[in-house]
C-alpha positions as CSV (number, residue, x, y, z in Angstrom):
1,M,22.9,-32.0,-28.4
2,A,24.9,-33.7,-25.7
3,A,27.8,-31.3,-26.3
4,A,25.4,-28.3,-26.1
5,A,24.0,-29.7,-22.8
6,A,27.5,-30.0,-21.4
7,Q,28.3,-26.5,-22.5
8,T,25.2,-25.2,-20.8
9,E,25.9,-26.9,-17.5
10,A,29.4,-25.3,-17.4
11,L,28.0,-21.8,-18.2
12,A,27.7,-19.2,-15.5
13,L,24.5,-17.1,-15.3
14,A,26.5,-14.0,-15.8
15,D,28.1,-15.4,-18.9
16,L,24.6,-16.4,-20.3
17,R,23.4,-12.8,-19.7
18,E,26.5,-11.4,-21.4
19,R,26.1,-13.7,-24.4
20,Y,22.4,-12.7,-24.7
21,R,23.4,-9.0,-24.5
22,R,25.9,-9.4,-27.3
23,Y,23.3,-11.3,-29.4
24,E,20.8,-8.6,-29.0
25,Q,23.2,-5.9,-30.0
26,S,25.1,-7.7,-32.8
27,V,22.4,-9.9,-34.3
28,R,19.2,-8.0,-33.5
29,A,20.9,-4.6,-33.8
30,I,19.2,-3.1,-30.8
31,S,20.7,-0.2,-28.8
32,A,22.8,-0.8,-25.7
33,E,20.2,0.9,-23.6
34,K,17.4,-1.3,-24.9
35,A,19.6,-4.4,-24.4
36,K,20.1,-3.4,-20.8
37,T,16.4,-2.9,-20.3
38,R,15.7,-6.4,-21.7
39,L,18.2,-7.9,-19.3
40,A,16.4,-6.3,-16.4
41,Y,13.1,-7.8,-17.6
42,L,14.8,-11.2,-18.0
43,A,16.0,-11.0,-14.4
44,R,12.3,-11.0,-13.3
45,L,11.6,-14.1,-15.3
46,F,14.6,-15.9,-13.7
47,D,13.5,-14.8,-10.3
48,F,10.1,-16.3,-11.0
49,L,11.7,-19.6,-12.1
50,G,13.3,-19.9,-8.7
51,P,16.8,-20.3,-7.3
52,P,19.1,-20.5,-10.4
53,G,21.4,-23.4,-9.3
54,T,23.2,-24.1,-12.6
55,V,22.2,-22.5,-15.8
56,G,21.2,-25.9,-17.1
57,E,18.7,-26.3,-14.2
58,L,17.3,-22.8,-14.7
59,L,16.8,-23.4,-18.4
60,A,15.2,-26.8,-17.8
61,R,12.4,-24.9,-16.0
62,L,11.7,-22.9,-19.2
63,V,8.8,-25.2,-20.2
64,P,5.4,-24.1,-21.6
65,P,3.5,-24.3,-18.3
66,M,6.1,-22.2,-16.5
67,I,6.1,-19.6,-19.3
68,D,2.3,-19.4,-19.2
69,A,2.4,-19.1,-15.4
70,F,4.8,-16.2,-15.5
71,V,2.9,-14.3,-18.2
72,A,-0.3,-14.8,-16.2
73,D,1.4,-13.7,-13.0
74,Y,3.0,-10.6,-14.5
75,A,-0.1,-9.3,-16.4
76,P,-2.4,-8.1,-13.5
77,R,0.3,-6.0,-11.9
78,H,1.6,-4.1,-14.9
79,G,0.3,-1.9,-17.6
80,P,0.2,-2.7,-21.3
81,G,3.5,-0.9,-22.0
82,S,5.4,-2.9,-19.4
83,R,3.7,-6.2,-20.5
84,R,4.6,-5.5,-24.1
85,D,8.3,-4.9,-23.3
86,M,8.4,-7.9,-21.0
87,H,6.9,-10.2,-23.6
88,A,9.3,-8.9,-26.3
89,A,12.2,-9.6,-24.0
90,I,11.1,-13.2,-23.2
91,R,10.4,-14.0,-26.9
92,S,13.8,-12.6,-27.9
93,F,15.6,-14.6,-25.1
94,L,13.8,-17.9,-26.0
95,R,14.7,-17.4,-29.7
96,F,18.3,-16.7,-28.7
97,A,18.4,-19.8,-26.4
98,W,17.1,-22.0,-29.2
99,E,19.4,-20.7,-31.8
100,E,22.5,-21.1,-29.6
101,G,21.5,-24.6,-28.6
102,Y,20.6,-23.9,-24.9
103,L,17.0,-25.0,-25.5
104,P,15.9,-28.0,-27.6
105,R,13.2,-26.1,-29.4
106,D,12.0,-22.6,-30.1
107,L,9.4,-21.6,-27.5
108,S,9.2,-17.9,-28.5
109,A,5.8,-18.4,-30.1
110,L,4.3,-19.3,-26.7
111,V,4.6,-15.7,-25.6
112,P,1.7,-13.7,-26.9
113,T,2.0,-10.2,-28.4
114,V,0.4,-7.5,-26.3
115,R,-2.0,-5.6,-28.5
116,D,-1.0,-2.0,-28.9
117,V,-4.1,0.1,-29.1
118,T,-3.2,3.1,-31.3
119,V,-6.3,5.1,-30.4
120,R,-6.2,5.7,-26.7
121,R,-8.1,8.0,-24.4
122,L,-7.6,11.7,-24.8
123,P,-4.4,13.0,-23.2
124,K,-5.1,14.9,-20.1
125,A,-3.1,18.1,-19.9
126,L,-2.2,19.9,-16.7
127,P,-4.4,23.1,-16.9
128,E,-2.6,26.3,-17.6
129,A,-4.0,27.8,-14.3
130,C,-2.4,25.0,-12.3
131,I,1.0,25.6,-14.1
132,A,0.8,29.3,-13.4
133,A,-0.1,28.8,-9.7
134,L,2.8,26.3,-9.4
135,E,5.3,28.8,-10.9
136,Q,4.1,31.5,-8.5
137,G,5.0,29.3,-5.6
138,L,8.6,28.9,-6.8
139,G,9.9,32.4,-6.2
140,G,12.3,31.5,-3.4
141,A,16.1,32.0,-3.7
142,D,17.4,28.8,-1.9
143,A,18.9,26.0,-3.9
144,Q,15.8,23.8,-3.9
145,D,13.6,26.6,-5.1
146,L,16.1,27.5,-7.9
147,R,16.4,23.9,-9.0
148,D,12.7,23.2,-9.0
149,A,11.8,26.5,-10.7
150,A,14.3,25.6,-13.5
151,I,12.8,22.1,-13.9
152,V,9.2,23.4,-14.0
153,C,10.2,26.0,-16.5
154,L,11.8,23.5,-18.9
155,L,8.8,21.1,-18.6
156,K,6.4,24.0,-19.4
157,T,8.4,25.6,-22.2
158,Y,9.6,22.5,-24.1
159,G,7.2,19.7,-23.2
160,V,10.0,17.2,-23.0
161,R,9.9,13.9,-21.1
162,G,11.0,13.7,-17.5
163,A,13.9,11.4,-18.5
164,Q,15.2,14.1,-20.9
165,I,15.2,16.6,-18.0
166,R,17.1,14.1,-15.8
167,R,19.6,13.3,-18.6
168,L,20.3,16.9,-19.5
169,L,24.0,17.5,-19.3
170,L,25.9,20.8,-18.9
171,E,27.3,20.4,-22.4
172,H,23.8,20.2,-23.8
173,I,23.4,23.9,-23.1
174,D,24.9,26.1,-25.8
175,W,24.9,29.5,-24.2
176,E,26.6,31.2,-27.1
177,S,24.2,29.9,-29.8
178,E,21.2,30.0,-27.4
179,R,20.4,26.4,-28.1
180,L,19.3,23.6,-25.8
181,L,19.7,19.9,-26.7
182,F,17.5,17.3,-24.9
183,P,18.9,13.7,-25.4
184,A,16.7,11.1,-27.0
185,C,14.8,8.6,-24.9
186,K,12.1,5.9,-25.2
187,G,13.1,5.2,-28.8
188,G,12.3,8.8,-29.9
189,N,14.5,11.5,-31.3
190,A,16.7,14.0,-29.6
191,V,15.0,17.5,-29.3
192,E,17.0,20.7,-30.1
193,Q,15.3,23.9,-29.2
194,H,16.0,27.6,-28.9
195,L,17.0,28.6,-25.4
196,T,14.4,31.1,-24.4
197,T,15.2,34.0,-22.1
198,E,13.1,32.6,-19.2
199,A,14.6,29.2,-19.5
200,G,18.1,30.6,-19.8
201,N,17.6,32.7,-16.7
202,R,16.2,29.9,-14.7
203,L,19.0,27.6,-15.6
204,A,21.6,30.3,-15.0
205,D,20.2,31.0,-11.5
206,W,20.3,27.3,-10.6
207,L,23.8,26.7,-12.0
208,T,25.4,29.8,-10.5
209,E,23.5,30.2,-7.2
210,G,22.0,26.8,-6.3
211,R,23.8,23.8,-7.8
212,P,26.5,22.5,-5.5
213,P,30.1,21.9,-6.8
214,S,30.1,18.5,-8.4
215,S,32.0,16.3,-10.9
216,Y,28.7,15.0,-12.3
217,R,27.8,16.4,-15.7
218,E,24.0,16.2,-15.2
219,V,22.4,19.6,-14.8
220,F,20.0,18.6,-12.1
221,L,21.2,17.0,-8.8
222,D,19.6,15.6,-5.7
223,L,20.5,18.2,-3.0
224,R,20.9,15.8,-0.2
225,S,23.1,13.2,-1.9
226,G,24.7,15.4,-4.5
227,T,24.0,12.7,-7.2
228,P,22.0,13.0,-10.4
229,L,18.2,12.4,-10.4
230,T,18.3,8.8,-11.7
231,H,14.7,7.6,-11.5
232,S,11.4,8.9,-12.9
233,R,9.9,9.0,-9.4
234,D,12.5,11.6,-8.4
235,L,10.9,14.2,-10.6
236,S,7.4,13.0,-9.8
237,R,8.1,13.6,-6.1
238,I,9.4,17.1,-6.7
239,I,6.4,18.1,-8.9
240,G,3.9,16.4,-6.5
241,R,5.3,18.1,-3.5
242,R,5.4,21.5,-5.1
243,L,1.8,21.2,-6.3
244,R,0.7,20.4,-2.7
245,E,2.7,23.2,-1.3
246,A,1.2,25.7,-3.8
247,G,-2.3,24.4,-2.9
248,V,-2.9,23.4,-6.5
249,C,-5.9,21.0,-7.0
250,V,-5.1,18.9,-10.0
251,P,-8.2,17.6,-11.9
252,A,-8.9,13.9,-11.7
253,G,-7.0,11.8,-14.2
254,V,-4.3,14.4,-14.8
255,S,-0.7,13.4,-14.1
256,C,0.8,15.0,-11.1
257,G,4.2,14.2,-12.5
258,T,6.0,15.4,-15.6
259,H,3.6,14.1,-18.2
260,G,0.9,16.5,-17.4
261,F,3.2,19.3,-18.6
262,R,3.9,17.4,-21.8
263,H,0.3,17.0,-22.6
264,A,-0.3,20.7,-21.8
265,F,2.6,21.7,-24.2
266,A,1.1,19.6,-27.0
267,A,-2.5,20.9,-26.4
268,R,-1.1,24.4,-26.4
269,L,0.4,24.0,-29.9
270,V,-1.9,21.5,-31.7
271,G,-3.6,23.1,-34.6
272,K,-1.4,26.2,-34.4
273,I,1.8,24.8,-35.9
274,P,2.4,22.2,-38.6
275,F,1.9,18.6,-37.5
276,K,5.4,17.6,-38.4
277,D,6.9,20.5,-36.4
278,L,4.9,19.4,-33.3
279,A,6.1,15.8,-33.8
280,D,9.7,17.0,-34.0
281,M,9.3,19.2,-30.9
282,L,7.9,16.2,-28.9
283,G,10.7,14.0,-30.2
284,H,8.3,11.5,-31.8
285,R,9.7,9.2,-34.6
286,S,6.3,7.9,-35.5
287,P,3.5,10.4,-36.5
288,A,1.0,8.0,-34.8
289,S,2.5,9.0,-31.5
290,T,1.6,12.6,-32.1
291,L,-1.8,11.8,-33.6
292,A,-3.3,11.4,-30.2
293,Y,-2.9,15.1,-29.5
294,S,-4.9,16.0,-32.6
295,R,-8.0,14.8,-30.7
296,V,-7.4,17.4,-28.0
297,D,-8.6,20.2,-30.3
298,V,-12.3,19.4,-29.9
299,Q,-13.5,22.7,-31.6
300,A,-11.6,21.9,-34.7
301,L,-12.9,18.3,-34.7
302,R,-16.5,19.6,-34.5
303,Q,-15.9,21.8,-37.5
304,A,-14.4,18.9,-39.5
305,A,-17.4,16.6,-38.7
306,L,-19.8,16.0,-41.5
307,P,-23.5,16.6,-40.9
308,W,-25.6,13.5,-40.1
309,P,-27.8,12.6,-43.1
310,G,-31.3,13.8,-42.6
311,G,-30.3,16.0,-39.6
312,Q,-30.0,19.7,-39.4
313,A,-27.2,21.3,-41.4
């Protein structure tokens, strides 16, 4: 144990992070993207523990009361998804630190599992009238209008996530075969779809008339910096601003970002195409993720409901 302690004192924080990253990818077999995300969560834990000093001093603060304090501090300011990912990252790191001899015992059991409620509230779709009004306000011919019209068209037509719009590359558009490939994200599957005439025209207008010359391969760029749209808030700001400019009043509880389009897409198709096809179009790996949209078709659910015993048939 003394040798392990000496090794820990001589270890730089960057080296510890790199060893943890390799452990996650080689031992736990997680993706490089997920390992990067876990490192970002881990940085928040380290910040909470205070100035790092040496790695040995930092790890010495990883005691049950500090772990409990961090979990309690993080919970009120973040949703269940973020808490679930944070707790998973901490548990994984604590297990790694124990297995590698950086901690004298396994503390991973101290970090609770965030309960994932499968049956959530009904997804709230952006009404079709709002989408139509938004599109009507995007008839301009300047670069910003062409870009935003293409983004809205893709969101409406394919129901993909905002991250898939941001990560769309020029080579993902197969003009000859009329196919469009949206890369996988959030642990889901990639989505390959037919390139509709409207979507193709919108993309062509943006790429030929609006998109500035660039070495970046991403389809959509920020017009001021010329760099790709890298954060979810970039698209949310675009959609929110366009909704305000079009005078569209979005119902309470409906996302003013990209997810309202995704819910609208699913609500439009639920009950009209096979369930498996809808899951594939949404890029879901688990049918449970798609199941939430089956509750959107209220009329079909009423028909499926059994009569209450003793009530009217």
